[in-house]
C-alpha positions, 0 to 999 in steps of 0.5 A: 829812688824811694823805699816804701814800707807796707804798714798795716794802715798803708805804705809809708816812705822810709827813705829816698834819694837821687841815684849816683851816676857811674863815671864813664857810663851815664846809663848806670847808677847805684844807690844804697840804703840801710834799713831797719829789720825790726817791726816799726812802731805805729800809733793811730792819730789822736787829737791833743791833749790825747796821748799817742799809744805805739805798738809794733806793726809785726806784719811790716817787719823787714818788708820793703819795696823800691819805687823808681821814677825817671822823667818821661817813663812810667814809675817802677816798683819792686817788692824786695824779699823780707830783709834780715839783719846784716843782709845785702840785697842787690836790685837791678832796674831797667828803663824803659 
């Protein structure tokens, strides 16, 4: 399971981990992530000895998508609603 953030310059992976299986039912799993809701700071590439100049990417604040993959199946991507501080979002994915 990966969490992607759609920056203005393109998506980046901000988190990823294996899903924990649920004892007693091998077809179910669970995962949790704590994600920032503030705008990420980004900087364009500058060759050394140039300095990086960071700026907030306000359009990406609190926006994420989940990307799930399972061997033998097509990857699934789900866009999450814009996150707010202290909010929990529950998602369900089904394969195939």
